[in-house]
Each structure stands twice: as structure tokens, then as C-alpha cells.
N, C-alpha and C positions, 0 to 999 in steps of 0.2 A: 612690647608685644608686636610681632610681625603680622602684616596683613598680606593676604593672598589676592593678587590682582587678576581675577577671572575675566573681567571685561577686556582688559588689555590684551590677553592671550586668546581672545575668541577666534581670531582668524586661524590659529594653529589647531584649535578644537574642530572648527569647520572643515579644515583641510583633512585632518585625521578621520573625521566622520565620513567625509566624501570618499576618501580612499577606501575605507572599509565597505561602503555601499558599492563602489565600482568593483572591488575585488569579489564581493559576494555575487554580483551579477555575472561576472566572468566565470566564476566557479559553477554557477548554476547552468551555464551554457556549455561547459565542457563535459565530455563523457566521464563517468556514467551519469546521464541526465536523470531527472526525476521521472519515475514511471507513473502515469495517471492511474488512480485507483479504479475499482469496478464501477464507482458512480459515474465516471467519465468515459468508460469504454463500452457501455451497453452490455454488460455481463449479467450473469445470474448468481445470486447468493442464496444458498439453501442451508438451513439449519436442520439437521437430521438427528432424531433421537431413536435409538433402538432398544428393544426389550431385552435382547441378548447381546453378548459381547461380539463385536464385529471387528475384524482385522482391517487396519487402514490400507494395507496392501491389496486386500480383496475389494475394497471400495474403489481404489485406483484402477484396478483391473476392470471392474464393472463400468466405470466411466470411460475407460479406454475402449471397451467393446462398443459403447454407444457412440464413439467417434469423438470423444473429448479427452485425449491424452494430456492436454494442458491443464486439466483440473487441479486446483490447489486444495488439498484436503488437510484440515487442521483439527486436531482433537481439542474440544472445548470443555470436556468434562467426562464423567462416567458414562460410557456408551453414547456420547454426543459428539457430532462432527459438524464443522462449518465447511461448506464446500463451495468454492468459487470456480465458475467456468465462463467460457464465452457464452453468448446468448443462446439459450435453449429454445428450440422450436417446440410447438405444441406436442408433436408425436414423441419427442425426446422426454419432455417433462412428464408425459403420461406413462412412460416406461419406468421412470424412477419411482 
């Protein structure tokens, strides 16, 4: 029966693991970098549920009229949308 000498080859495992860590850090620094989520960018997340069917393009146009063309609108169910924008001021949120 053959034995596998894992302890004797530990330096190769450490070198391989270290190379993977360094490569991962380099790849994280190169474009396209990770974009911080709304939790880290002081944005507003709104979950909107409508009684009637509403077109996503109409929602996008309404947010653009309010000065938020960057709004990301995502359908989450039947007549339900998750809307992410930059931080809304009080007058903006009162209009929605």
C-alpha cells in the first residue's frame, strides 16, 4: 500500500494557495472592479405594488421626469417592482 506524503509537500501547497490569493487580489483591482451596492452608496430602495398593470417603461419615464434617469427598475412579481435610485430628497419621495 502506498502512502501519500502531504506534510512533505506542504510548501508546494502553501505556494499554490498564496499564488491563488495574489491572483485573486490582482483581479479584484483590475477593471471592471466591484461596484458597491445600494447599502454602501446612500441610495434609496423602494418596493412598489400596484393595483393595476403598469408598464416598466412608464415607471422609468416617471422617474426620469423626477430627475432620476439612473433608476434601476426590476419586476419582482405580478404588478410589483423594486426600484433603486440615488438618494431621494423629501420632496421627491412625496411625489412618488
